[in-house]
Jmol script that loads the backbone (N, CA, C; Angstrom):
load data "model"
ATOM      1  N   MET A   1       0.742  -1.025   0.416  1.00  0.00           N
ATOM      2  CA  MET A   1      -0.094  -0.132  -0.369  1.00  0.00           C
ATOM      3  C   MET A   1       1.037   1.131   0.199  1.00  0.00           C
ATOM      4  N   MET A   2       0.835   2.440  -0.303  1.00  0.00           N
ATOM      5  CA  MET A   2       1.154   3.530  -0.763  1.00  0.00           C
ATOM      6  C   MET A   2       1.356   4.149   0.496  1.00  0.00           C
ATOM      7  N   ARG A   3       2.007   4.994   0.930  1.00  0.00           N
ATOM      8  CA  ARG A   3       1.776   5.725   2.437  1.00  0.00           C
ATOM      9  C   ARG A   3       1.856   7.142   1.958  1.00  0.00           C
ATOM     10  N   TRP A   4       1.339   8.213   2.747  1.00  0.00           N
ATOM     11  CA  TRP A   4       1.526   9.386   2.309  1.00  0.00           C
ATOM     12  C   TRP A   4       1.954  10.257   3.163  1.00  0.00           C
ATOM     13  N   GLU A   5       3.160  10.757   4.085  1.00  0.00           N
ATOM     14  CA  GLU A   5       3.196  11.083   5.233  1.00  0.00           C
ATOM     15  C   GLU A   5       3.415  12.424   5.780  1.00  0.00           C
ATOM     16  N   SER A   6       2.597  13.213   7.096  1.00  0.00           N
ATOM     17  CA  SER A   6       3.231  14.812   6.879  1.00  0.00           C
ATOM     18  C   SER A   6       2.683  15.310   5.574  1.00  0.00           C
ATOM     19  N   VAL A   7       1.389  15.351   5.478  1.00  0.00           N
ATOM     20  CA  VAL A   7       0.216  15.693   4.139  1.00  0.00           C
ATOM     21  C   VAL A   7      -0.774  16.128   4.763  1.00  0.00           C
ATOM     22  N   SER A   8      -1.487  17.302   3.906  1.00  0.00           N
ATOM     23  CA  SER A   8      -2.757  17.080   4.385  1.00  0.00           C
ATOM     24  C   SER A   8      -3.938  16.226   3.446  1.00  0.00           C
ATOM     25  N   VAL A   9      -4.475  15.896   4.440  1.00  0.00           N
ATOM     26  CA  VAL A   9      -6.132  14.824   3.679  1.00  0.00           C
ATOM     27  C   VAL A   9      -7.106  15.595   3.362  1.00  0.00           C
ATOM     28  N   TYR A  10      -7.776  15.670   2.013  1.00  0.00           N
ATOM     29  CA  TYR A  10      -9.085  16.845   2.578  1.00  0.00           C
ATOM     30  C   TYR A  10     -10.353  14.826   1.855  1.00  0.00           C
ATOM     31  N   VAL A  11     -11.221  14.957   2.687  1.00  0.00           N
ATOM     32  CA  VAL A  11     -12.185  13.693   2.279  1.00  0.00           C
ATOM     33  C   VAL A  11     -13.488  14.651   1.798  1.00  0.00           C
ATOM     34  N   HIS A  12     -13.900  14.187   0.426  1.00  0.00           N
ATOM     35  CA  HIS A  12     -14.877  14.551   0.100  1.00  0.00           C
ATOM     36  C   HIS A  12     -16.620  14.046   0.591  1.00  0.00           C
ATOM     37  N   ARG A  13     -17.156  13.993   1.605  1.00  0.00           N
ATOM     38  CA  ARG A  13     -17.966  12.953   1.908  1.00  0.00           C
ATOM     39  C   ARG A  13     -18.783  12.748   1.076  1.00  0.00           C
ATOM     40  N   ASP A  14     -19.525  13.064   0.372  1.00  0.00           N
ATOM     41  CA  ASP A  14     -20.726  13.046  -0.882  1.00  0.00           C
ATOM     42  C   ASP A  14     -20.124  11.961  -1.735  1.00  0.00           C
ATOM     43  N   PRO A  15     -20.478  11.241  -2.644  1.00  0.00           N
ATOM     44  CA  PRO A  15     -20.309  10.067  -3.918  1.00  0.00           C
ATOM     45  C   PRO A  15     -19.624  11.340  -5.431  1.00  0.00           C
ATOM     46  N   VAL A  16     -18.908  10.983  -5.677  1.00  0.00           N
ATOM     47  CA  VAL A  16     -18.856  11.932  -6.824  1.00  0.00           C
ATOM     48  C   VAL A  16     -18.985  10.545  -8.148  1.00  0.00           C
ATOM     49  N   ASP A  17     -19.608  11.314  -9.102  1.00  0.00           N
ATOM     50  CA  ASP A  17     -19.551  10.299 -10.554  1.00  0.00           C
ATOM     51  C   ASP A  17     -17.858   9.632 -10.755  1.00  0.00           C
ATOM     52  N   PHE A  18     -17.674   8.481 -10.789  1.00  0.00           N
ATOM     53  CA  PHE A  18     -16.134   8.274 -10.988  1.00  0.00           C
ATOM     54  C   PHE A  18     -16.029   8.301 -12.644  1.00  0.00           C
ATOM     55  N   ARG A  19     -16.972   8.565 -13.196  1.00  0.00           N
ATOM     56  CA  ARG A  19     -16.611   9.038 -14.428  1.00  0.00           C
ATOM     57  C   ARG A  19     -15.331  10.411 -14.820  1.00  0.00           C
ATOM     58  N   GLN A  20     -15.435  10.891 -13.864  1.00  0.00           N
ATOM     59  CA  GLN A  20     -14.591  12.374 -13.360  1.00  0.00           C
ATOM     60  C   GLN A  20     -13.009  11.704 -13.339  1.00  0.00           C
ATOM     61  N   SER A  21     -12.183  12.361 -14.434  1.00  0.00           N
ATOM     62  CA  SER A  21     -10.713  12.757 -13.868  1.00  0.00           C
ATOM     63  C   SER A  21     -10.539  13.627 -13.821  1.00  0.00           C
ATOM     64  N   ILE A  22      -8.748  13.387 -13.330  1.00  0.00           N
ATOM     65  CA  ILE A  22      -7.884  14.992 -13.046  1.00  0.00           C
ATOM     66  C   ILE A  22      -8.737  16.581 -13.262  1.00  0.00           C
ATOM     67  N   ASN A  23      -9.554  16.824 -14.363  1.00  0.00           N
ATOM     68  CA  ASN A  23     -10.166  17.532 -14.486  1.00  0.00           C
ATOM     69  C   ASN A  23     -11.667  17.764 -14.124  1.00  0.00           C
ATOM     70  N   GLY A  24     -12.468  16.871 -14.183  1.00  0.00           N
ATOM     71  CA  GLY A  24     -13.514  16.829 -13.225  1.00  0.00           C
ATOM     72  C   GLY A  24     -12.824  16.785 -11.952  1.00  0.00           C
ATOM     73  N   LEU A  25     -12.271  16.381 -11.745  1.00  0.00           N
ATOM     74  CA  LEU A  25     -12.385  16.560  -9.613  1.00  0.00           C
ATOM     75  C   LEU A  25     -11.837  17.493  -9.367  1.00  0.00           C
ATOM     76  N   SER A  26     -10.117  17.930 -10.219  1.00  0.00           N
ATOM     77  CA  SER A  26      -9.739  19.175 -10.292  1.00  0.00           C
ATOM     78  C   SER A  26     -11.015  20.329  -9.657  1.00  0.00           C
ATOM     79  N   ILE A  27     -12.136  20.324 -10.934  1.00  0.00           N
ATOM     80  CA  ILE A  27     -12.265  21.381 -10.419  1.00  0.00           C
ATOM     81  C   ILE A  27     -13.731  21.858  -9.642  1.00  0.00           C
ATOM     82  N   ARG A  28     -13.830  20.078  -8.876  1.00  0.00           N
ATOM     83  CA  ARG A  28     -14.699  19.772  -8.115  1.00  0.00           C
ATOM     84  C   ARG A  28     -13.939  20.296  -6.477  1.00  0.00           C
ATOM     85  N   VAL A  29     -12.386  19.886  -6.501  1.00  0.00           N
ATOM     86  CA  VAL A  29     -11.787  20.759  -5.266  1.00  0.00           C
ATOM     87  C   VAL A  29     -11.510  22.504  -5.401  1.00  0.00           C
ATOM     88  N   SER A  30     -11.922  22.698  -5.950  1.00  0.00           N
ATOM     89  CA  SER A  30     -11.122  24.710  -6.360  1.00  0.00           C
ATOM     90  C   SER A  30     -13.084  24.869  -6.455  1.00  0.00           C
ATOM     91  N   GLU A  31     -13.312  24.618  -6.757  1.00  0.00           N
ATOM     92  CA  GLU A  31     -15.287  25.243  -7.012  1.00  0.00           C
ATOM     93  C   GLU A  31     -15.766  24.486  -5.655  1.00  0.00           C
ATOM     94  N   VAL A  32     -16.030  23.085  -5.742  1.00  0.00           N
ATOM     95  CA  VAL A  32     -17.542  22.957  -5.010  1.00  0.00           C
ATOM     96  C   VAL A  32     -16.654  22.751  -2.830  1.00  0.00           C
ATOM     97  N   MET A  33     -15.426  21.988  -2.672  1.00  0.00           N
ATOM     98  CA  MET A  33     -14.358  21.845  -1.872  1.00  0.00           C
ATOM     99  C   MET A  33     -13.732  23.131  -1.215  1.00  0.00           C
ATOM    100  N   ALA A  34     -13.777  23.919  -2.453  1.00  0.00           N
ATOM    101  CA  ALA A  34     -13.180  25.616  -1.640  1.00  0.00           C
ATOM    102  C   ALA A  34     -11.906  25.259  -1.141  1.00  0.00           C
ATOM    103  N   LEU A  35     -11.679  24.753  -2.172  1.00  0.00           N
ATOM    104  CA  LEU A  35      -9.827  24.184  -1.491  1.00  0.00           C
ATOM    105  C   LEU A  35      -8.570  24.543  -2.891  1.00  0.00           C
ATOM    106  N   ASP A  36      -7.348  25.006  -2.235  1.00  0.00           N
ATOM    107  CA  ASP A  36      -6.452  25.137  -3.209  1.00  0.00           C
ATOM    108  C   ASP A  36      -5.606  23.702  -3.485  1.00  0.00           C
ATOM    109  N   VAL A  37      -6.087  23.262  -5.406  1.00  0.00           N
ATOM    110  CA  VAL A  37      -6.288  22.130  -6.112  1.00  0.00           C
ATOM    111  C   VAL A  37      -4.143  21.977  -5.624  1.00  0.00           C
ATOM    112  N   PHE A  38      -3.303  23.093  -6.131  1.00  0.00           N
ATOM    113  CA  PHE A  38      -2.329  23.455  -5.972  1.00  0.00           C
ATOM    114  C   PHE A  38      -0.980  23.236  -4.457  1.00  0.00           C
ATOM    115  N   SER A  39      -2.183  22.719  -4.038  1.00  0.00           N
ATOM    116  CA  SER A  39      -1.646  22.900  -2.209  1.00  0.00           C
ATOM    117  C   SER A  39      -0.836  21.739  -2.189  1.00  0.00           C
ATOM    118  N   GLY A  40      -0.696  20.816  -2.868  1.00  0.00           N
ATOM    119  CA  GLY A  40       0.157  19.524  -2.179  1.00  0.00           C
ATOM    120  C   GLY A  40      -0.694  18.674  -1.603  1.00  0.00           C
ATOM    121  N   ALA A  41      -1.713  18.791  -1.164  1.00  0.00           N
ATOM    122  CA  ALA A  41      -3.170  17.877  -0.182  1.00  0.00           C
ATOM    123  C   ALA A  41      -3.656  17.061  -0.955  1.00  0.00           C
ATOM    124  N   LEU A  42      -3.957  15.697   0.156  1.00  0.00           N
ATOM    125  CA  LEU A  42      -4.580  14.613  -1.034  1.00  0.00           C
ATOM    126  C   LEU A  42      -5.743  14.935  -0.590  1.00  0.00           C
ATOM    127  N   PHE A  43      -6.570  15.021  -1.882  1.00  0.00           N
ATOM    128  CA  PHE A  43      -8.348  14.976  -1.813  1.00  0.00           C
ATOM    129  C   PHE A  43      -8.801  13.516  -2.691  1.00  0.00           C
ATOM    130  N   VAL A  44      -9.340  13.185  -1.341  1.00  0.00           N
ATOM    131  CA  VAL A  44     -10.144  11.759  -1.459  1.00  0.00           C
ATOM    132  C   VAL A  44     -11.713  12.072  -1.756  1.00  0.00           C
ATOM    133  N   PHE A  45     -11.464  10.574  -3.193  1.00  0.00           N
ATOM    134  CA  PHE A  45     -13.494  10.554  -3.098  1.00  0.00           C
ATOM    135  C   PHE A  45     -13.600   9.359  -3.886  1.00  0.00           C
ATOM    136  N   GLY A  46     -14.932   9.072  -3.436  1.00  0.00           N
ATOM    137  CA  GLY A  46     -15.711   7.869  -2.718  1.00  0.00           C
ATOM    138  C   GLY A  46     -16.712   7.593  -4.291  1.00  0.00           C
ATOM    139  N   ASN A  47     -16.966   6.811  -4.231  1.00  0.00           N
ATOM    140  CA  ASN A  47     -17.836   6.253  -5.221  1.00  0.00           C
ATOM    141  C   ASN A  47     -19.773   5.894  -4.477  1.00  0.00           C
ATOM    142  N   ARG A  48     -20.178   6.236  -5.023  1.00  0.00           N
ATOM    143  CA  ARG A  48     -21.852   5.940  -4.254  1.00  0.00           C
ATOM    144  C   ARG A  48     -22.305   4.130  -3.578  1.00  0.00           C
ATOM    145  N   SER A  49     -20.896   3.057  -4.265  1.00  0.00           N
ATOM    146  CA  SER A  49     -21.239   1.914  -3.153  1.00  0.00           C
ATOM    147  C   SER A  49     -20.107   1.538  -2.593  1.00  0.00           C
ATOM    148  N   ARG A  50     -18.905   3.160  -2.518  1.00  0.00           N
ATOM    149  CA  ARG A  50     -17.848   2.216  -1.631  1.00  0.00           C
ATOM    150  C   ARG A  50     -17.160   1.924  -1.839  1.00  0.00           C
ATOM    151  N   ASN A  51     -17.026   1.293  -2.873  1.00  0.00           N
ATOM    152  CA  ASN A  51     -16.071  -0.221  -2.912  1.00  0.00           C
ATOM    153  C   ASN A  51     -14.732   0.722  -3.922  1.00  0.00           C
ATOM    154  N   LYS A  52     -14.311   2.162  -4.090  1.00  0.00           N
ATOM    155  CA  LYS A  52     -13.762   2.944  -4.815  1.00  0.00           C
ATOM    156  C   LYS A  52     -13.422   4.330  -4.432  1.00  0.00           C
ATOM    157  N   ILE A  53     -12.281   4.285  -4.069  1.00  0.00           N
ATOM    158  CA  ILE A  53     -11.631   5.851  -3.866  1.00  0.00           C
ATOM    159  C   ILE A  53     -10.704   6.148  -5.456  1.00  0.00           C
ATOM    160  N   LYS A  54     -10.642   7.690  -5.093  1.00  0.00           N
ATOM    161  CA  LYS A  54      -9.844   8.210  -6.224  1.00  0.00           C
ATOM    162  C   LYS A  54      -8.998   9.257  -4.988  1.00  0.00           C
ATOM    163  N   ILE A  55      -7.719   9.361  -5.094  1.00  0.00           N
ATOM    164  CA  ILE A  55      -7.039  10.558  -4.653  1.00  0.00           C
ATOM    165  C   ILE A  55      -6.403  11.387  -5.791  1.00  0.00           C
ATOM    166  N   LEU A  56      -6.492  12.890  -5.462  1.00  0.00           N
ATOM    167  CA  LEU A  56      -6.076  13.633  -6.601  1.00  0.00           C
ATOM    168  C   LEU A  56      -4.955  14.024  -5.952  1.00  0.00           C
ATOM    169  N   TYR A  57      -3.859  14.880  -6.449  1.00  0.00           N
ATOM    170  CA  TYR A  57      -2.905  15.124  -6.189  1.00  0.00           C
ATOM    171  C   TYR A  57      -2.337  16.043  -6.664  1.00  0.00           C
ATOM    172  N   TRP A  58      -1.353  17.435  -6.820  1.00  0.00           N
ATOM    173  CA  TRP A  58      -0.478  18.011  -7.617  1.00  0.00           C
ATOM    174  C   TRP A  58       0.833  17.659  -6.712  1.00  0.00           C
ATOM    175  N   ASP A  59       1.888  17.222  -7.460  1.00  0.00           N
ATOM    176  CA  ASP A  59       3.049  17.238  -6.970  1.00  0.00           C
ATOM    177  C   ASP A  59       4.333  17.939  -7.491  1.00  0.00           C
ATOM    178  N   LYS A  60       3.350  19.337  -7.851  1.00  0.00           N
ATOM    179  CA  LYS A  60       5.101  20.417  -8.273  1.00  0.00           C
ATOM    180  C   LYS A  60       5.077  20.369  -9.848  1.00  0.00           C
ATOM    181  N   THR A  61       4.866  18.690 -10.469  1.00  0.00           N
ATOM    182  CA  THR A  61       5.625  18.597 -11.944  1.00  0.00           C
ATOM    183  C   THR A  61       3.929  18.688 -12.746  1.00  0.00           C
ATOM    184  N   GLY A  62       2.578  18.390 -11.594  1.00  0.00           N
ATOM    185  CA  GLY A  62       1.235  17.791 -12.915  1.00  0.00           C
ATOM    186  C   GLY A  62       0.558  17.104 -11.364  1.00  0.00           C
ATOM    187  N   PHE A  63      -0.562  17.061 -12.230  1.00  0.00           N
ATOM    188  CA  PHE A  63      -1.573  16.049 -11.353  1.00  0.00           C
ATOM    189  C   PHE A  63      -1.427  14.797 -10.774  1.00  0.00           C
ATOM    190  N   ALA A  64      -1.190  13.911 -10.548  1.00  0.00           N
ATOM    191  CA  ALA A  64      -1.745  12.403 -10.031  1.00  0.00           C
ATOM    192  C   ALA A  64      -3.032  12.399  -9.570  1.00  0.00           C
ATOM    193  N   LEU A  65      -3.346  11.441  -9.961  1.00  0.00           N
ATOM    194  CA  LEU A  65      -4.462  10.237  -9.814  1.00  0.00           C
ATOM    195  C   LEU A  65      -4.432   8.375  -9.317  1.00  0.00           C
ATOM    196  N   TRP A  66      -4.484   8.132  -7.995  1.00  0.00           N
ATOM    197  CA  TRP A  66      -4.816   7.461  -7.826  1.00  0.00           C
ATOM    198  C   TRP A  66      -6.073   6.942  -7.476  1.00  0.00           C
ATOM    199  N   TYR A  67      -6.032   5.046  -7.983  1.00  0.00           N
ATOM    200  CA  TYR A  67      -7.926   4.424  -7.756  1.00  0.00           C
ATOM    201  C   TYR A  67      -7.153   3.750  -7.343  1.00  0.00           C
ATOM    202  N   LYS A  68      -8.013   3.357  -6.081  1.00  0.00           N
ATOM    203  CA  LYS A  68      -7.848   1.620  -5.915  1.00  0.00           C
ATOM    204  C   LYS A  68      -9.218   0.908  -5.982  1.00  0.00           C
ATOM    205  N   ARG A  69     -10.129   0.241  -6.420  1.00  0.00           N
ATOM    206  CA  ARG A  69     -11.198  -0.700  -5.889  1.00  0.00           C
ATOM    207  C   ARG A  69     -11.177  -1.789  -5.761  1.00  0.00           C
ATOM    208  N   LEU A  70     -12.357  -2.020  -4.491  1.00  0.00           N
ATOM    209  CA  LEU A  70     -12.528  -3.393  -3.126  1.00  0.00           C
ATOM    210  C   LEU A  70     -12.885  -4.580  -3.756  1.00  0.00           C
ATOM    211  N   GLU A  71     -12.045  -5.414  -4.197  1.00  0.00           N
ATOM    212  CA  GLU A  71     -13.266  -6.524  -5.105  1.00  0.00           C
ATOM    213  C   GLU A  71     -13.916  -6.998  -3.939  1.00  0.00           C
ATOM    214  N   LYS A  72     -13.805  -6.885  -2.781  1.00  0.00           N
ATOM    215  CA  LYS A  72     -14.957  -7.744  -2.319  1.00  0.00           C
ATOM    216  C   LYS A  72     -15.475  -6.649  -0.788  1.00  0.00           C
ATOM    217  N   ASN A  73     -15.056  -5.902  -0.052  1.00  0.00           N
ATOM    218  CA  ASN A  73     -15.350  -5.321   1.257  1.00  0.00           C
ATOM    219  C   ASN A  73     -15.632  -3.813   0.259  1.00  0.00           C
ATOM    220  N   LYS A  74     -16.005  -3.165   1.137  1.00  0.00           N
ATOM    221  CA  LYS A  74     -16.794  -1.430   0.648  1.00  0.00           C
ATOM    222  C   LYS A  74     -15.553  -0.768   1.657  1.00  0.00           C
ATOM    223  N   PHE A  75     -15.333   0.806   1.696  1.00  0.00           N
ATOM    224  CA  PHE A  75     -14.208   1.540   2.188  1.00  0.00           C
ATOM    225  C   PHE A  75     -15.196   2.014   3.635  1.00  0.00           C
ATOM    226  N   LYS A  76     -15.164   1.913   4.732  1.00  0.00           N
ATOM    227  CA  LYS A  76     -15.621   2.373   6.350  1.00  0.00           C
ATOM    228  C   LYS A  76     -15.904   4.024   5.887  1.00  0.00           C
ATOM    229  N   TRP A  77     -16.716   4.561   4.758  1.00  0.00           N
ATOM    230  CA  TRP A  77     -17.030   5.910   4.698  1.00  0.00           C
ATOM    231  C   TRP A  77     -17.362   6.725   6.156  1.00  0.00           C
ATOM    232  N   PRO A  78     -17.260   7.801   6.014  1.00  0.00           N
ATOM    233  CA  PRO A  78     -17.971   9.193   7.375  1.00  0.00           C
ATOM    234  C   PRO A  78     -18.532   8.963   6.852  1.00  0.00           C
ATOM    235  N   ARG A  79     -20.099   9.186   7.636  1.00  0.00           N
ATOM    236  CA  ARG A  79     -21.329   9.292   7.041  1.00  0.00           C
ATOM    237  C   ARG A  79     -22.163  10.908   7.614  1.00  0.00           C
ATOM    238  N   LYS A  80     -20.894  11.306   8.886  1.00  0.00           N
ATOM    239  CA  LYS A  80     -21.204  12.949   9.286  1.00  0.00           C
ATOM    240  C   LYS A  80     -20.128  13.681   9.260  1.00  0.00           C
ATOM    241  N   GLY A  81     -21.242  14.858   9.352  1.00  0.00           N
ATOM    242  CA  GLY A  81     -19.586  15.708   9.972  1.00  0.00           C
ATOM    243  C   GLY A  81     -19.883  16.766   8.106  1.00  0.00           C
ATOM    244  N   ASP A  82     -19.194  17.930   8.178  1.00  0.00           N
ATOM    245  CA  ASP A  82     -19.470  18.518   6.841  1.00  0.00           C
ATOM    246  C   ASP A  82     -19.347  17.552   5.854  1.00  0.00           C
ATOM    247  N   ALA A  83     -19.087  18.174   4.122  1.00  0.00           N
ATOM    248  CA  ALA A  83     -19.149  17.774   2.970  1.00  0.00           C
ATOM    249  C   ALA A  83     -17.715  17.822   2.981  1.00  0.00           C
ATOM    250  N   VAL A  84     -17.050  18.480   3.442  1.00  0.00           N
ATOM    251  CA  VAL A  84     -15.377  18.588   3.515  1.00  0.00           C
ATOM    252  C   VAL A  84     -14.834  18.191   4.196  1.00  0.00           C
ATOM    253  N   LEU A  85     -14.087  16.757   4.866  1.00  0.00           N
ATOM    254  CA  LEU A  85     -13.045  16.974   6.375  1.00  0.00           C
ATOM    255  C   LEU A  85     -11.882  16.401   6.296  1.00  0.00           C
ATOM    256  N   SER A  86     -11.216  17.102   7.291  1.00  0.00           N
ATOM    257  CA  SER A  86      -9.734  16.747   7.069  1.00  0.00           C
ATOM    258  C   SER A  86      -9.618  16.115   8.320  1.00  0.00           C
ATOM    259  N   PHE A  87      -8.518  14.867   7.532  1.00  0.00           N
ATOM    260  CA  PHE A  87      -8.158  14.000   7.848  1.00  0.00           C
ATOM    261  C   PHE A  87      -6.626  13.712   8.459  1.00  0.00           C
ATOM    262  N   THR A  88      -6.305  13.761   9.245  1.00  0.00           N
ATOM    263  CA  THR A  88      -5.148  13.241   9.853  1.00  0.00           C
ATOM    264  C   THR A  88      -4.370  11.690   9.451  1.00  0.00           C
ATOM    265  N   ASP A  89      -3.034  12.050   9.533  1.00  0.00           N
ATOM    266  CA  ASP A  89      -2.121  10.929   8.451  1.00  0.00           C
ATOM    267  C   ASP A  89      -2.671   9.404   8.887  1.00  0.00           C
ATOM    268  N   GLU A  90      -3.251   9.490  10.683  1.00  0.00           N
ATOM    269  CA  GLU A  90      -3.620   7.900  10.530  1.00  0.00           C
ATOM    270  C   GLU A  90      -4.924   7.840  10.458  1.00  0.00           C
ATOM    271  N   GLN A  91      -6.012   9.189  10.392  1.00  0.00           N
ATOM    272  CA  GLN A  91      -7.352   8.411   9.878  1.00  0.00           C
ATOM    273  C   GLN A  91      -7.191   8.323   8.474  1.00  0.00           C
ATOM    274  N   PHE A  92      -6.336   8.385   7.804  1.00  0.00           N
ATOM    275  CA  PHE A  92      -6.533   8.377   6.449  1.00  0.00           C
ATOM    276  C   PHE A  92      -5.964   7.109   6.175  1.00  0.00           C
ATOM    277  N   ASP A  93      -4.667   6.896   6.559  1.00  0.00           N
ATOM    278  CA  ASP A  93      -4.501   5.058   7.130  1.00  0.00           C
ATOM    279  C   ASP A  93      -5.648   3.814   7.162  1.00  0.00           C
ATOM    280  N   TRP A  94      -6.147   4.438   8.082  1.00  0.00           N
ATOM    281  CA  TRP A  94      -7.930   3.458   8.679  1.00  0.00           C
ATOM    282  C   TRP A  94      -8.504   3.382   7.958  1.00  0.00           C
ATOM    283  N   LEU A  95      -9.098   4.882   6.811  1.00  0.00           N
ATOM    284  CA  LEU A  95      -9.931   5.277   5.880  1.00  0.00           C
ATOM    285  C   LEU A  95      -8.884   3.539   4.887  1.00  0.00           C
ATOM    286  N   LEU A  96      -8.129   3.768   4.691  1.00  0.00           N
ATOM    287  CA  LEU A  96      -7.242   3.170   3.364  1.00  0.00           C
ATOM    288  C   LEU A  96      -7.566   1.705   3.479  1.00  0.00           C
ATOM    289  N   ARG A  97      -7.184   0.925   5.324  1.00  0.00           N
ATOM    290  CA  ARG A  97      -7.506   0.023   5.924  1.00  0.00           C
ATOM    291  C   ARG A  97      -8.452  -0.525   5.987  1.00  0.00           C
ATOM    292  N   GLY A  98      -9.513   0.472   5.705  1.00  0.00           N
ATOM    293  CA  GLY A  98     -11.220  -0.353   5.779  1.00  0.00           C
ATOM    294  C   GLY A  98     -11.225  -0.008   7.390  1.00  0.00           C
ATOM    295  N   LEU A  99     -11.136   0.153   8.165  1.00  0.00           N
ATOM    296  CA  LEU A  99     -11.403   0.832   9.717  1.00  0.00           C
ATOM    297  C   LEU A  99     -12.461   1.902   9.299  1.00  0.00           C
ATOM    298  N   ASP A 100     -13.334   1.943  10.971  1.00  0.00           N
ATOM    299  CA  ASP A 100     -14.188   2.908  10.360  1.00  0.00           C
ATOM    300  C   ASP A 100     -13.738   3.813  11.570  1.00  0.00           C
ATOM    301  N   ILE A 101     -13.640   5.298  11.106  1.00  0.00           N
ATOM    302  CA  ILE A 101     -12.789   6.004  11.651  1.00  0.00           C
ATOM    303  C   ILE A 101     -13.393   6.454  12.749  1.00  0.00           C
ATOM    304  N   GLU A 102     -15.235   6.326  12.328  1.00  0.00           N
ATOM    305  CA  GLU A 102     -16.194   7.176  13.070  1.00  0.00           C
ATOM    306  C   GLU A 102     -15.793   6.495  14.798  1.00  0.00           C
ATOM    307  N   LYS A 103     -15.925   4.962  15.037  1.00  0.00           N
ATOM    308  CA  LYS A 103     -15.356   4.071  15.858  1.00  0.00           C
ATOM    309  C   LYS A 103     -14.012   4.013  16.250  1.00  0.00           C
ATOM    310  N   LEU A 104     -13.561   4.063  15.452  1.00  0.00           N
ATOM    311  CA  LEU A 104     -11.407   4.024  16.293  1.00  0.00           C
ATOM    312  C   LEU A 104     -11.828   6.074  16.879  1.00  0.00           C
ATOM    313  N   THR A 105     -11.110   6.234  17.336  1.00  0.00           N
ATOM    314  CA  THR A 105     -10.344   6.592  18.321  1.00  0.00           C
ATOM    315  C   THR A 105      -9.228   6.797  18.819  1.00  0.00           C
ATOM    316  N   PRO A 106      -8.088   8.174  19.114  1.00  0.00           N
ATOM    317  CA  PRO A 106      -7.335   7.826  19.323  1.00  0.00           C
ATOM    318  C   PRO A 106      -6.964   8.117  20.777  1.00  0.00           C
ATOM    319  N   HIS A 107      -6.068   7.538  22.023  1.00  0.00           N
ATOM    320  CA  HIS A 107      -5.855   7.800  23.000  1.00  0.00           C
ATOM    321  C   HIS A 107      -5.240   9.345  23.084  1.00  0.00           C
ATOM    322  N   THR A 108      -6.301  10.082  24.043  1.00  0.00           N
ATOM    323  CA  THR A 108      -5.426  11.081  24.560  1.00  0.00           C
ATOM    324  C   THR A 108      -4.495  11.437  24.674  1.00  0.00           C
ATOM    325  N   GLU A 109      -3.212  12.603  24.397  1.00  0.00           N
ATOM    326  CA  GLU A 109      -2.069  12.335  25.063  1.00  0.00           C
ATOM    327  C   GLU A 109      -2.583  12.959  26.715  1.00  0.00           C
ATOM    328  N   SER A 110      -1.534  12.014  26.611  1.00  0.00           N
ATOM    329  CA  SER A 110      -1.658  12.945  28.759  1.00  0.00           C
ATOM    330  C   SER A 110      -0.006  13.512  28.664  1.00  0.00           C
ATOM    331  N   VAL A 111      -0.769  14.948  29.435  1.00  0.00           N
ATOM    332  CA  VAL A 111       1.046  15.536  29.627  1.00  0.00           C
ATOM    333  C   VAL A 111       0.919  16.417  30.926  1.00  0.00           C
ATOM    334  N   PHE A 112       2.177  15.831  31.092  1.00  0.00           N
ATOM    335  CA  PHE A 112       2.394  15.549  32.851  1.00  0.00           C
ATOM    336  C   PHE A 112       3.798  16.937  33.213  1.00  0.00           C
ATOM    337  N   THR A 113       3.364  17.762  34.360  1.00  0.00           N
ATOM    338  CA  THR A 113       4.783  18.325  34.562  1.00  0.00           C
ATOM    339  C   THR A 113       5.028  17.949  36.097  1.00  0.00           C
ATOM    340  N   ASP A 114       5.936  18.660  35.990  1.00  0.00           N
ATOM    341  CA  ASP A 114       7.329  18.063  37.388  1.00  0.00           C
ATOM    342  C   ASP A 114       6.193  19.318  38.524  1.00  0.00           C
ATOM    343  N   SER A 115       5.608  18.854  39.034  1.00  0.00           N
ATOM    344  CA  SER A 115       4.764  20.325  39.969  1.00  0.00           C
ATOM    345  C   SER A 115       5.516  19.616  41.495  1.00  0.00           C
ATOM    346  N   CYS A 116       5.993  20.335  42.493  1.00  0.00           N
ATOM    347  CA  CYS A 116       6.674  20.004  43.354  1.00  0.00           C
ATOM    348  C   CYS A 116       5.453  20.546  44.825  1.00  0.00           C
TER     349      CYS A 116
END
end "model"
wireframe off; spacefill off
backbone 0.3
color backbone group
């Protein structure tokens, strides 16, 4: 599996027409998601049946489009929240691995101070 780290990840929550490719998805990022398509961020889109995803990104030399189709399973797509969701690297990894991000939450960080 490909790994992206330390990059912003934006998920378009509603399904998109998968006949769209780089041009159509880049317009969707700019006009519907109101984000900068040239930022280097990953823009993630899913189809209606949730067995396919497309990831669009700009790599400073051109656009790249990554496509994944699951043969038997479905992606656990977020059902709640805004139309555009910002994911952490960890949440994005969970999505690609098939985990339900709405049910998984990491432990909260503990901050200790030296108090006497």
